[in-house]
Steps between C-alpha positions, in 0.01 A plus 500: 500500500371828354820542301461152350140572401608830339767315300256232388248768405763675292588172327135439413460858374811458287364178349168666426678789330704254296185317394330829415804592295476170316135564428584846365787366289278220375236753395762712326654200324154377410418829322839501326462140387155575367631791292769287333279194451663272761298205633369696795321217684815290541701793633215623718439154649869447579521833678196432712629155592807678641277741688293218647804294597663802664184567698483139622858536628421802719546417870205565730662651813282350776543140384842524340369301202467611142158551344529191280546274803215672685271456201577129484444463876165680480379267225636185662343572839183648340533813713611841376566623855807334657663546840867601532665612824158539665390732220229431242594571139234522233682371194231614258509858628881518490500369145225741398707795621798394288285433194331839528836675518645298214215489251237746622164447670255282305766435234568137588358166608719247684400138554700239691390137476645164598485227239192307609476219248320235708216500749403211725161515673476290816152452647478371859140395552306394807404138434182503707150478344434873549747587219359250252337764279815711494715203398257418220493862378879520496528174307244623244692821433864410555595461132349841417683658795830357374435635147413848630810517719717382210356779287583754770853363525554539126373859517737574788805377310402642162749735337794454735827478311661302781210269580564130553321257269171388649494162671327209326226500764526843663196457729433193709264412785554276800205409719551387859187358662525462877360157581569129511307364202663502157167533321488863616731565202270333248343834402837630384645175368203469264562837333598472134858619526715391201797714609504365857461849644295387799613283788305401811617348828311406814696615805447303819594584855826302490628738232392814686608431856815411687397234752805509726465780754867499599674539163835676486510735203846647566670283237242546225571776248260684273646356178425149626129563539393528139362174360594317822191452714673401824752783480224749417284393795796515735643830381171687532397302809167408340346365818118482492346833603251311718761334721635153572243373748267430214773381262587220738147367438415511865187292547329778693463709185234425245562756224611359165821646360322616186316764704833675546723442202253496209462872556861577598564728203776683691727196528378392155632828359839437665512151349410618148751786517783272604440247225461737206796399285599843364665772709609758241327837472433421135268229633213663690355264761149583618329326792120491535381360833121456479282460807167579662620464858800584712819312424486177707119550493266730689422222751559603859783331691253395768319273254809282464523427870164330539571142614410215273267316460278810529483554122163683493622765744824542307326549166243738646786699652677512162196657336362711784797632699613828340807584703732575207854354546675811368834439674520144371426603142741793518788263577420320177467821297832637629672177394363537147620861485848407625566236234347708217717798594815286512428383144388843373157359408175697474191383692148584374254349751151418371240590762214259434260554789179519301258269686452266208545180699227243443334404824663158517449462873127468462379272649835385653566825685139529615517144634823572691353819640187318614702230676709757687195702601282207601277484196560142379197507271661758275242770560739787420431610143802731465782488753681789334221736603499376859563787749807331652673431165704811420744330266275461197209677337244346268375698201198387301503130424851417381767750611694499821766731645743344744651715776367836376691705757830368358439660162689824568793314656535278191507804271744686726750213513481446124557872447807483725642218291443700180647823639813330633583335165400766248181320399130582474207349685228363272155543652288229344166669556369341181634161399385565142779757457777288655694465174485875431607586854796263492614614153477869590698443819779318315520784249547743790768273647693514172459877463614574855849374420551800270626835623374791289590871503335755275205455268476261207381701200494264200375771263811720545806467283783360706841338513525173694806400702537156658759362739522250785589501869600198714256396774615400851474132400718546191219507244437797275228762499404687183507882500310682226503879464278698263620852423231705332592733217382858511 
């Protein structure tokens, strides 16, 4: 093994010496051409293209792949550290070493970018009343968000010799509202949208969940899932995270289905990812699940096993019992991550736990609480502040926080979804800045596809070399090298 490594090391050293020789000969020819009045830039550019192409052909010994392939892999998988033969290889560092030897420290800037020419933004929004303000804010600012992202996309593609012509509508938005009533989309359908950039769908439980507990998925293949609801549900075994006892509508359970699925942003993310109609890397698909509670809700499992017709006890349990169903919600989150990863989609969860929910249960909740606790005259002025109600807290006269101890778990599970898909979590501490937060996050998503080595110094005189490398999926990635002149 040591002999093989020595041979590979010698090969790499030889290639580096050859490249260095080319650089020297290029410099010599450059000076000669200048003295006789030859068009130096053409000659100089051609020589450096050869140098760059030779460098991209150098084989990295641990992986057995050439640098061009490794560069394309790093960009495609959005990770400059890849694993080969149980060994981590930092592609950026390996490339930096070769560039330093070939062109000198600080004498270059290399940028590798895929051709992102379209962006689709998919918002998966809790359809319950607690997200009403967030839905309104998003609708009010969606056109401006689209314009800002389009501007960023144009800046990203500017100047590339090999760039693809921009799409007619490069940025589009698809809203998925979890619920059963079509009017939940009215906010978005009423937006003035002459280019038809915005689409809204209400997603009900029949589209999220596989109802048959005994499905056989062995004959369903991944390429059959896209755009085929039944195949998708079967392939990913999208059984309800809360089990089949409830799904069968057993009469002993009182909880309405909306308490679960209107906040199931994990499965909602899986659904939106599967039905995005573009799969190329040139089309960047971004998923934005938005919620203020755990996926499948922060309501304790125990509250769904209170026999009917004891509705008051069930509703009091829903609002007061604060035993966060972390395992149930995690099953939903993991499903969203799985589908997004399979489709190479980026998830940017919007953490919306900001206690801005109007106290809609007053006096309904107070009445239910009084019935359960033997106060039929409604003497309780504020059930949320009752000592035995841990699941909600009442602030001032209008705000209410549901399940306050679940807050950290919601943030943690959203962060997991972001980390596993290369996204960013958006902490919506101030709803007034929602549009800015979303736009900034999308800009970071676009930028993170680029791999950069060296420092961009626009004020220095330079020669620019451009070439392409094939990505693992057959598309092309643009490689731009700046070589600074002394």
